[in-house]
C-alpha positions as CSV (number, residue, x, y, z in Angstrom):
1,M,16.0,-18.4,25.5
2,R,16.6,-20.4,22.3
3,R,15.0,-23.5,24.0
4,V,12.0,-21.5,25.0
5,G,11.6,-20.2,21.4
6,R,11.7,-23.8,20.1
7,W,9.0,-24.8,22.6
8,V,6.9,-21.8,21.6
9,Q,7.2,-22.7,17.9
10,A,6.4,-26.3,18.6
11,G,3.2,-25.2,20.5
12,L,2.2,-22.9,17.6
13,W,2.5,-25.7,15.1
14,L,0.7,-28.1,17.5
15,A,-2.2,-25.7,17.8
16,L,-2.3,-25.4,14.0
17,A,-2.3,-29.2,13.6
18,V,-5.1,-29.7,16.1
19,M,-7.2,-27.1,14.4
20,W,-6.5,-28.6,10.9
21,M,-7.3,-32.2,12.1
22,A,-10.5,-31.2,13.8
23,T,-11.8,-29.4,10.8
24,S,-10.7,-31.8,8.2
25,A,-12.2,-34.8,10.0
26,G,-15.6,-33.2,9.4
27,H,-16.7,-33.9,13.0
28,V,-16.3,-30.4,14.2
29,D,-17.6,-27.2,12.7
30,P,-14.9,-24.7,13.9
31,F,-17.1,-21.7,13.5
32,S,-20.3,-22.7,15.2
33,G,-21.4,-24.1,18.6
34,S,-18.8,-25.7,20.8
35,G,-16.4,-25.9,17.8
36,A,-16.3,-22.1,17.8
37,H,-15.4,-22.1,21.5
38,A,-12.5,-24.5,20.9
39,T,-11.4,-22.6,17.8
40,L,-11.4,-19.4,19.8
41,I,-9.2,-20.9,22.5
42,L,-6.8,-22.5,20.0
43,A,-6.6,-19.5,17.7
44,T,-6.0,-17.1,20.6
45,A,-3.2,-19.4,21.9
46,G,-1.8,-19.8,18.5
47,A,-1.7,-16.0,17.9
48,A,0.0,-15.5,21.3
49,L,2.6,-18.2,20.7
50,G,3.2,-16.9,17.1
51,A,3.8,-13.4,18.4
52,C,6.2,-14.6,21.0
53,A,8.1,-16.8,18.5
54,M,8.3,-13.9,16.0
55,A,9.6,-11.5,18.7
56,G,12.2,-14.0,19.7
57,E,13.5,-14.5,16.2
58,K,13.6,-10.8,15.5
59,A,15.5,-10.2,18.8
60,T,18.1,-12.9,17.9
61,A,18.6,-11.5,14.4
62,A,19.0,-7.9,15.8
63,R,21.5,-9.1,18.4
64,L,23.6,-10.9,15.7
65,R,23.6,-7.7,13.6
66,R,24.7,-5.6,16.6
67,E,27.0,-7.8,18.5
68,G,27.9,-10.6,16.1
69,R,31.4,-11.7,15.3
70,F,32.6,-13.1,12.0
71,A,34.2,-16.5,11.7
72,D,35.3,-19.0,9.1
73,A,33.4,-22.2,9.5
74,T,33.7,-25.7,8.0
75,V,30.4,-27.2,6.7
76,V,29.9,-30.6,8.5
77,R,26.6,-31.5,7.1
78,V,24.0,-30.2,4.6
79,K,20.4,-31.5,4.8
80,E,18.0,-30.3,2.1
81,R,14.4,-31.3,2.1
82,Y,11.2,-30.2,0.3
83,V,8.4,-29.3,2.7
84,S,4.8,-29.3,1.8
85,I,2.3,-28.3,4.5
86,P,-1.4,-28.5,3.5
87,Y,-2.8,-25.0,3.1
88,G,0.6,-23.5,4.1
89,Y,4.2,-23.4,3.2
90,N,5.6,-25.3,0.2
91,G,9.3,-25.0,-0.5
92,W,12.8,-26.0,0.3
93,V,14.3,-26.0,3.8
94,T,18.0,-26.5,4.2
95,T,19.8,-27.1,7.5
96,V,23.6,-26.4,7.4
97,E,25.7,-27.7,10.3
98,V,29.1,-26.1,10.8
99,R,32.1,-26.2,13.1
100,F,34.1,-23.1,13.9
101,P,36.5,-21.7,16.5
102,D,35.0,-18.9,18.7
103,A,37.0,-15.9,20.0
104,S,38.5,-18.0,22.8
105,G,39.7,-20.7,20.4
106,R,37.1,-23.3,21.5
107,T,35.5,-25.3,18.7
108,V,31.8,-24.8,18.4
109,K,29.3,-27.0,16.5
110,A,26.2,-25.1,15.4
111,S,23.6,-25.0,12.6
112,Y,21.2,-22.7,10.9
113,T,18.2,-23.3,8.8
114,A,17.3,-21.4,5.6
115,H,14.1,-21.5,3.6
116,E,15.9,-22.1,0.3
117,R,18.1,-24.6,-1.5
118,A,21.7,-25.2,-0.3
119,A,23.1,-22.9,-3.0
120,G,26.2,-25.1,-3.7
121,K,27.2,-25.7,0.0
122,R,28.7,-29.1,0.6
123,E,30.5,-30.9,3.4
124,G,34.1,-29.7,4.0
125,Q,33.5,-26.3,2.4
126,Q,34.6,-23.2,4.2
127,I,31.9,-20.5,4.7
128,Q,31.8,-17.3,6.6
129,I,29.3,-17.0,9.5
130,V,28.2,-14.5,12.1
131,Y,27.9,-15.8,15.7
132,D,26.8,-14.3,19.0
133,P,29.9,-14.2,21.3
134,R,27.6,-14.8,24.4
135,R,25.8,-17.7,22.8
136,P,28.2,-19.1,20.1
137,A,25.5,-21.6,18.9
138,E,23.4,-18.7,17.6
139,I,24.7,-18.4,14.1
140,S,23.8,-17.0,10.7
141,P,25.6,-17.1,7.4
142,R,27.4,-13.9,6.6
143,G,25.1,-11.7,4.6
144,E,21.3,-12.0,4.9
145,D,20.0,-13.7,8.0
146,P,17.7,-16.6,7.1
147,R,15.6,-15.8,10.2
148,A,13.9,-13.1,8.0
149,A,12.0,-15.7,6.1
150,G,11.0,-17.4,9.4
151,V,9.8,-14.1,10.8
152,V,7.6,-13.5,7.7
153,L,6.2,-17.1,7.9
154,L,5.5,-16.7,11.6
155,G,3.8,-13.4,10.9
156,I,1.5,-14.9,8.3
157,V,0.6,-17.9,10.6
158,T,0.1,-15.5,13.5
159,A,-2.2,-13.3,11.4
160,I,-4.3,-16.3,10.4
161,F,-4.7,-17.3,14.0
162,L,-5.5,-13.8,15.1
163,G,-8.1,-13.4,12.3
164,S,-9.7,-16.8,13.3
165,A,-9.7,-15.7,17.0
166,I,-11.5,-12.4,16.2
167,Y,-14.0,-14.1,13.9
168,C,-14.8,-16.8,16.5
169,A,-15.0,-14.2,19.3
170,F,-17.8,-12.5,17.3
171,R,-19.5,-15.9,16.7
172,V,-19.3,-16.9,20.4
173,F,-20.0,-13.6,22.1
174,G,-22.3,-12.1,19.4
């Protein structure tokens, strides 16, 4: 399911990129003529993909809250980067890779992404995580799940796509 979620998110961002490139190039008016038809199709697909991705992230976060187990993990790598998307998100994104033993004693390598700075995390540091015993690679730091910010961001992008689809539907179908 995680792989499907990644493909859905990739499709969402691809639809957004295609819409942005077509309109910024100045060759296509996205709200009239054939441009409105294309925008309607892309915006509808983007809204559907966004809704699916949002539902998947919420379901994963809920499953971790219900069924998650705590573990002490060792930080293997911390990657901080500043992301700036035109007309979109501007801020820090941090990926934290960890290694921890699951309930059976097997060593698991996993990572989580947070929409914030690393907050002092460094390689070799011990942190507490929550993991899904059925899918140990599904992890979150103990405390607040960083998926909450992703769900909000996906909700905003989905709302933009949905608004564009509704507007274009009125332009195309009168």
